[in-house]
N, C-alpha and C positions, 0 to 999 in steps of 0.2 A: 504494500500500500504506500502510496506517495506521501511525502511529508507535507504536500500542499493541500491535503484534504481539510484544512482548517478554514476554508472559505466560508463566509457567513451565510446563514440561512436566508437572510434578506435578499442577497444577490441570487442565490440558487433557486429560491422558491417564490419569489415575488411574481405578480402578474407580468406577462411578457412586456407590456408597454413600459411599466415602471422600471423593470430590470434593464431595458435597453437604454433608458436615460442615465442609469448609473454606470453601465459598462456594456461592451459589445457582446457579452456572453450571457446566456440565460437558460435555465432548465437543466434537466438531467438526461443524458443519453446513455444507452447501453450498447456496447459494441459486440456482444456475443449472446448466444442462446442461454448460457449459464447465467450471465449477468442480468438478462431479461427477468428471470424469476425473482431475483433479489430486488431489482428496481420496482417491479410490479407489486411486490409484497410490502415495500416500505414507503415509496414515494407517491404522493397524491397524483391522481390522474392528470390534473391540470398543469403539473410541474414536470411531466415527462415530455421531453422534446423529441426524442427518437428512440426506437428500439432496434434490435439487430435485424439484419436482412433475413434471418431465419424465422422471424415472428409469424410470417404468413405461410410457412411450410408445414406439412403434416407433422413434422417432428415437434412442433411447438403446441403447447396447451394454453397459450396466452388468450385472454378474453377477446371477443370479437371486436370491441371498440378499439383495441390497441393495434389491430392489424392495418389500420389506415394511417398510422403515424409514419413520419419520414423514417427511412431505413439507414442504419449505420453499420459499419464494419471497421476492423482495426486498421484503418488507412488514414494517414495524416491529412491528405487532401480532402477526403470526404468529411472528416470530423472538423476540419477548419471551416469548411463550407457550412456545416450545420451550426457551428459556434455555440455549443452548450457551455454552461458554466462548469459542469462536472461531467466527465465521461467515466463510465464504469466498465472495466475490463475484467475478463476472466483471468484466472491464475496464469502468469507467464505471457500474457498477450500485450501488455503495454509497451515494453521495450523502447526502441528508438521512437516509435510513434508517440508514446507517452511523453518522452522528453521534448519532442518538437511541440506538442500541444502545450506543455507547461511553459515553454519559452514564449508561446503566443498569448499567454494569459489564462489559458484554460486550466482547470483543476482535474487531476487524474486520480482515480481510485481503482486499485487492483485487488480483487478478491484473493483471499488465502485459500489454497487447496484444502478441501474438506473431505474426510472419510467417515466422519461421525457427526452426531448431533451437537456435540460441544463446539466443533469447528463451525457448524452452521450458525449456532447462536453467536459465536464470535464475529462472523461476517455480518450478521444482521445488526449487532450492536455498533460495529464500526461504521457501517453504511448509514445507520440512523444518526450517529454523531456527525458524520460528514455532511449530511443533508439537512440537519436540524430537525430530524424526525425520530428522536430517541424514544419518545412515547409510543409511536407507531411500531418501532422495532420491538420494544418491550412487549407490546400487545401480541405481535406475531409469535414471539418466543413463548409467551404464556399459553397461547393456543396450542402450539406444538407440544409443550410440556403436558398440558391437560390430555391431549390425544394419546401421547405416549403412555401416560398413566392408565388410561382406559384400556389400552392394548395389554398392559400388564395384568389388569383385572380379567380381561377375556382369556388370557393365557392360563391364569391360575384356575379358571373355571373348567378348563378342558381336562379330559381324562388321559389324553395322549399328546405327545410332542412329535410332530412330523419331521422327517428328514427331507430337506428341500434342496434342489439343484437349480442353478441359474444357467441359462444358455443364451448367449447373444447371437445375433444374426451372423457374426463372423465365425461362429463355432467356438469362441472362447468362453470362459466362465470367470467367476470371481471367488477368490479364497478369503482367508482371514485378512483383516485390515483394509477391506474395501467398503465403500458405502452400500454396496449390495448386501454384503454380510451384515452390516449395521441394520439395514431394513429387515432382513430375514429374522435376525435375533429380536429386534423390537416387536415384530409381529408375533413372536412366540414359537419360532421354528429353529431347527438346527441346520446350518449350512453344511450339506454333505460334502461339498468340495473342500471346504476348510477342514472338515472332519478327516478327510483323506490326506491332509497335510499341506494343501496348497495355500500359499500366502500371496496376496496381491492378485493382479489380473493374469489370467492364464491364456495361452494361445490355443488355437484350434488343435484338437487332438482326437481324431476319429477313433483311435483305439481305446482311449479313455471313455469316450462317449458310448462305445459298445458294451462296456462293463459297468457303467454307472447305474446305480440303483437308487431311486428316490421315491418318496411318497407323493411329492408334488414337484412338478417342473415349472419353473418360471421362465418365460421368454420375453424378449423385448427387442424393438427395432425391426421386427419382421414385417409388421403391417405399416408402420409410420416412419420407418427409417429411410436412409438414402440408398439408392441402388449402387452397388459396387461389385467389382470382381472379387473382392475379399469376403463377400457374403457366402462363405462356404457352407454354412449350415442350411442354407436354402437348397443346395444342390447335392451335397454328399450323402449317400445312402446311409452312412453310419449314424447320422443324426435323426433319421426318420423315426426310430423307436422312441426318441425323446419328444419329438414334435407330435407324435401320435399318442402320447401319454394320456390316459383318461383323466388325470388330474393336472392338466396343463393350464396355466394362467398367464395370459399375455398382459404385461404391464405397459401402459402407454409410455413411449419413449420420452415424451416431454416432461414427465414427472421426475426423471433422473438422468438428464444429460450430464449432470454433475450432482454433487450433494448440495442441495439448496433447500429453500423453504418448502418445496413440494415433495421432498423425500418422505415426509410423514404421510402424504397421500399414497405413495407407493407402498409404504409399510401397511397401511390400512387395507389396501387391496390384497396384499399377501395374507393379512389376518382374516379377511373374508374368505380367501381360498382355503385357509386352514379350517375355518368353521365348516365350509362346505364338505371338505374331505372327512372331517370327523362325523358330520351328520350322515354322510353316505356310507359310513363303515357298517 
């Protein structure tokens, strides 16, 4: 996160006309899909000047009103043209573009990579402070915490704990220390890939897929992801048994392109899948 995020809320969030009188920059812009989720969660609608180019793609779950906003991406020329007071980047995206923007008078905010809800809370608090929306950020955090507590209650009421495997459209999976693992555990499940010793994000492994046993299979990016030659799980026969699993749950890609405020939504969908699995036993 840039040291320049101390810009005042009056500049960032004033009505457009007033802000233009004070300075040539106004509003908050998001330069990536991950940043979109944080900006939409914390910043008032009237103070969002642009969202990422991905906001009107199937991979986004942004509300319909936001899809008509100007589009941004991590490009200095585009962001100088949009002239927001603050630009929010995903982890590692600001780089040289961010430095150029700061020299032009814009403020740059870069999210910290998150693999768990503590890091999500940290990003929300930091963005709230940077935009003068600390109370809004605290309200989002309180909502997340209440929903996590409810999932704990649901898990305690179940008679069994399912073993759950995640399969991405690339054929890879997620072991311990990933936000997928965080969501599975929050929902009340056991990440079978982590149980098998995997740490972090795993690559496509057809042999492993042929031997993997799980009560529930989670998939994502199959329906609403991007077409790519790397989407091996769509084509390779080894993954068909997982894709045809009777307890398969497809999680909308837009809920977890990164660990953001919507990660709790993904966890709740997993909890719903667990309840359905238990009820059907």
